[in-house]
Backbone as a ProteinNet text record, in pm:
[ID]
protein_1_A
[PRIMARY]
MARVSTMILGPPGLEIAIEYNEANRRVTQASWVLAAGYTAWVRVWQNLSLVYESTIAGPETGAENIPGNLRVEEVTDYSGETYLDHPANITYSIEVQASG
[TERTIARY]
-71.7	-146.8	-95.2	-183	-145.2	-125.8	-47.6	-18.2	-77.5	-143.6	-199.8	-107.8	-31.7	64.6	189	304.8	429.8	531.2	603.8	714.8	839.4	933	1060.6	1167.8	1249.4	1352.8	1488.4	1583.3	1716.9	1789.7	1795.2	1868.6	1802.9	1881	1821.9	1740.5	1631	1551.7	1445.9	1407.8	1302.1	1191.9	1077.5	964.5	835.1	740.2	609.1	504.9	398.1	298.2	158	60.2	-80.8	-130.3	-186.3	-218.5	-368.7	-409.3	-550.6	-566.3	-685.7	-719.3	-759.3	-691.9	-719.8	-859.6	-912.8	-1042.7	-1157.4	-1155.1	-1267	-1226	-1096.9	-1041.1	-1049.2	-1069.2	-1075.1	-934.7	-913.8	-787.2	-777.5	-672.4	-665.6	-567	-447.4	-346.2	-236.7	-165.8	-40.5	70.2	174.7	287.4	416	517.9	642.4	762.5	875.2	1007.5	1088.9	1133.8	1210.7	1343	1451.5	1583.2	1596.2	1694.5	1722	1751	1704.6	1732.5	1628.3	1518.1	1412	1278.2	1197.2	1060.8	967.8	853.7	756.3	619.8	544.1	406.2	320.1	213.3	120.2	-18.5	-85.4	-220.8	-307.4	-435.2	-531.9	-658.6	-710.1	-833.4	-940	-1066.4	-1180.5	-1273.8	-1302.4	-1385.5	-1333.4	-1201.2	-1131.2	-1138.1	-1189.5	-1189.4	-1078.3	-993.6	-883.5	-939.3	-907.9	-956.8	-844.5	-719.2	-606.5	-485.8	-414.7	-290.7	-199.1	-72.6	23.7	161.9	236.7	375.3	460.5	564	648.1	793	864	1005.6	1087.9	1190.6	1273.5	1378.1	1435.6	1411.6	1278.6	1201.1	1068.1	1019.7	961.9	893.1	756.5	651.8	519.4	409.6	286.6	168.9	58.1	-35.1	-149.1	-272.4	-384.8	-508.5	-558.8	-618.3	-684.9	-834.5	-903.4	-1043.9	-1134.6	-1257.8	-1356.7	-1366.6	-1434.9	-1461.6	-1409.5	-1284.4	-1222.6	-1186.7	-1216.3	-1188.2	-1117.5	-1020.9	-956.5	-1052.9	-1032.5	-1120.7	-1038.8	-1098.2	-1032.3	-1034.4	-920.5	-905.6	-842.3	-888	-827.4	-761	-631.3	-560.2	-576.3	-515.2	-529.2	-481.2	-390.1	-337.7	-423.5	-526.9	-613	-573.2	-463.8	-419.9	-510.4	-553.5	-639.2	-557.9	-577	-505.6	-593.1	-556	-628.3	-564.1	-647	-598.8	-696	-654.3	-744.8	-864.2	-984.8	-1098.1	-1073.5	-1145.9	-1124.9	-1143.5	-1225.9	-1250	-1147	-1045.5	-939.5	-809.8	-749.3	-616.1	-525.9	-396.6	-304.9	-175.8	-103.8	25	119.9	238.3	343.7	467.1	514.1	631.9	737.4	863.5	975	1077.6	1130.1	1231	1350.1	1470.5	1592.9	1628.3	1666.7	1705.8	1854.5	1913.4	2053.4	2145.5
1307.4	1191.8	1149	1121.4	1073.6	922.6	870.1	726.7	660.9	546.9	471.6	355.5	306.5	198.5	228.3	214.1	236.5	132.7	77.8	-11.4	51.6	89.4	144.2	50.3	-0.3	-96.2	-28.4	-93.8	-39.7	3	-80.9	-36.8	87.2	183.7	302.3	263.8	333.8	309.5	203.1	167	67.7	127.4	156.7	210.4	169.7	119.6	80.1	137.1	195.6	259.4	236.5	234.7	238.1	375.4	451.4	591.5	616.1	726.2	763.9	912.7	955.9	1095.9	1153.8	1258.5	1316.4	1378.3	1429.2	1496.6	1399.7	1283.1	1189.3	1054.3	1040.2	920.1	793.6	808	692.3	641.6	510	447.5	457.8	520.9	553.9	471.4	446.3	380.7	316.2	227.2	173.7	241.6	285.7	348.8	279.8	290.1	219.4	285.8	263	293.3	168.1	98.8	-24.7	-14.2	-42.3	-46.2	-174.1	-176.8	-296.5	-415	-532	-652.7	-684.1	-608.4	-632.5	-651.5	-737.7	-759.5	-741.6	-678.5	-655.2	-706.9	-754.6	-798	-718.4	-658.5	-581.9	-643.2	-675.3	-731.6	-660.8	-636.5	-576.8	-662.2	-699.5	-777.6	-696.5	-716	-658.8	-775	-794.3	-907.2	-1039.3	-1055.1	-1175.4	-1198.5	-1102.7	-1111.7	-1022.4	-1078.1	-1001.7	-892.9	-765.4	-654.3	-586.5	-613.3	-554.8	-645.4	-667.3	-744.4	-693.6	-671.6	-625.9	-681.4	-715	-758.5	-657.5	-607.2	-503.7	-550.7	-542.9	-579.7	-453.8	-433.1	-313.6	-326.1	-217.8	-84	-29.2	28.1	75.1	179.6	285.2	385.7	404.2	400.7	418.1	408	401.6	390.8	325.9	263.5	198.9	224.6	253.4	277.9	151.3	166.7	57.2	80	-12.1	9.4	-1.7	44.5	30.6	153.8	138.8	249.9	218.2	175.4	146	277.4	289.8	414.1	385	472.1	462	516.7	477	524.5	559.5	642.9	680.7	564.1	539.1	432	492.7	454.8	498.6	378.4	389.6	276.3	276.4	179.7	159.6	279	360.6	475.9	601.2	591.2	705	784.8	745.6	815	776.1	877.1	853.6	871.6	781.4	787.2	723.8	744.6	683.5	550.5	451	316.9	252.1	137.8	58.4	16.9	8.9	-43.2	-188.7	-237.9	-374.3	-480	-452.6	-553.1	-548.1	-461.5	-449.6	-505.3	-596.2	-645	-625.9	-618.6	-599.5	-675.4	-699	-766.3	-694	-661.3	-604.1	-692.2	-753.9	-841.9	-793	-799.7	-760.9	-872.2	-904.1	-1010.1	-957.6	-984.8	-950.7	-1067.1	-1038	-1144.2	-1132	-1243.9	-1243.4	-1277
-222.7	-179.9	-42	47.8	180.4	174.4	264.2	264.7	387.8	364.6	475.8	512	416	440.1	358.8	420	347.9	392	294.8	325.4	265.2	349.6	305.1	358.6	268	308.1	310.8	377.4	397	271.8	166.9	48.1	-13.4	-58.3	-120.2	-242.8	-265.3	-385.2	-370.8	-248.1	-228.3	-142.3	-204.8	-131.2	-201	-124.5	-176.1	-81.1	-136.5	-51.2	-105.9	-15.8	-51.2	-7.9	-102.5	-79.9	-80	-16	-12.6	-33.6	-73.7	-93.6	42.1	86.2	218	227.4	116.4	118.8	145.7	79.7	96.1	156.8	189.4	253.1	167.6	37.8	-50.2	-80.9	-69.5	-107.5	-259.3	-309	-451.7	-531.6	-476.3	-558.2	-475.3	-543	-490.1	-569.6	-502.3	-571.3	-528.9	-612.2	-581.7	-646	-582.3	-635.8	-605	-709.5	-690.4	-764.6	-696.8	-758.8	-841.4	-928.8	-1009.6	-918.7	-957.1	-880.9	-775	-768.8	-670.8	-740.8	-684.9	-732	-612.8	-636.3	-528.7	-570.3	-471.2	-490.5	-394	-445.8	-363.3	-381.9	-270.6	-275.7	-172.3	-209.7	-118.2	-123.4	-5.6	4.4	75.5	33.7	104.5	136.8	266.2	310.9	254.7	257.7	212.7	62.4	-15.2	-161.5	-215.6	-301.4	-359.1	-451.2	-422.7	-504.7	-583.1	-547	-618.5	-603	-714.5	-710.1	-819.3	-785.6	-883.7	-850.7	-955	-943.1	-1017.3	-952.2	-1010.5	-1003.7	-1116.3	-1120.1	-1144.2	-1060.9	-1071.9	-1180.4	-1228.2	-1177.8	-1230.9	-1142.6	-1180.8	-1081	-1131.9	-1050.9	-1113.2	-1032.6	-1090.2	-987.5	-1038.5	-953.2	-1034.3	-963.6	-1027.4	-942.9	-1007	-933.8	-866.5	-749.4	-679.9	-700.1	-767.4	-799.5	-676.6	-692.8	-586.3	-499.8	-389.2	-299.8	-159.6	-150.7	-22.4	45.6	174.4	246.6	378.5	411.6	541.5	646.5	771.6	878.7	1001.4	1087.5	1212.2	1309.2	1369.3	1467.6	1592.1	1708.8	1833.5	1898.9	1926.1	1986.4	2138.7	2202.3	2347.3	2429.2	2372	2446.2	2426.7	2342.2	2315.6	2193.3	2126.5	2005.9	1888.6	1811.8	1695.5	1568.1	1471.2	1343.6	1236.2	1109.7	998.5	963.8	936.7	904.5	807.7	754.9	672.2	757.4	699.6	776	813.5	911.2	960.6	852.1	749.5	645.6	532.7	545.9	445.6	502.1	427.8	463.6	342	365.2	255.2	280.7	171.7	179.2	82.6	133.2	48.2	69.9	-37.6	-28.7	-125.6	-85.9	-171.9	-169.8	-288.3	-300.8	-379.9	-330.2	-402.8	-494.1	-615.7	-708.4	-739.5	-770.1	-808.2	-696
[MASK]
++++++++++++++++++++++++++++++++++++++++++++++++++++++++++++++++++++++++++++++++++++++++++++++++++++

């Protein structure tokens, strides 16, 4: 699975990603690896409507499907470089909190 968004933090064992299918560019799932003592929140909005929300408490490794037909699209930045990104109507939030 290709990743469109990834958050990797300094402590080992902390990674959260939003993934897509390379063949059809559909956003498919959120995946995570969380060490003990960490909690993560993942949210995805389409046109300002919440379409996915999950809270994960570590230690935990897993993935969850993101429903709907969200697709990444080609974007060209100011330097002329082209890459895949969330469409303009998709926003996301990934938050991680250490407990203890």
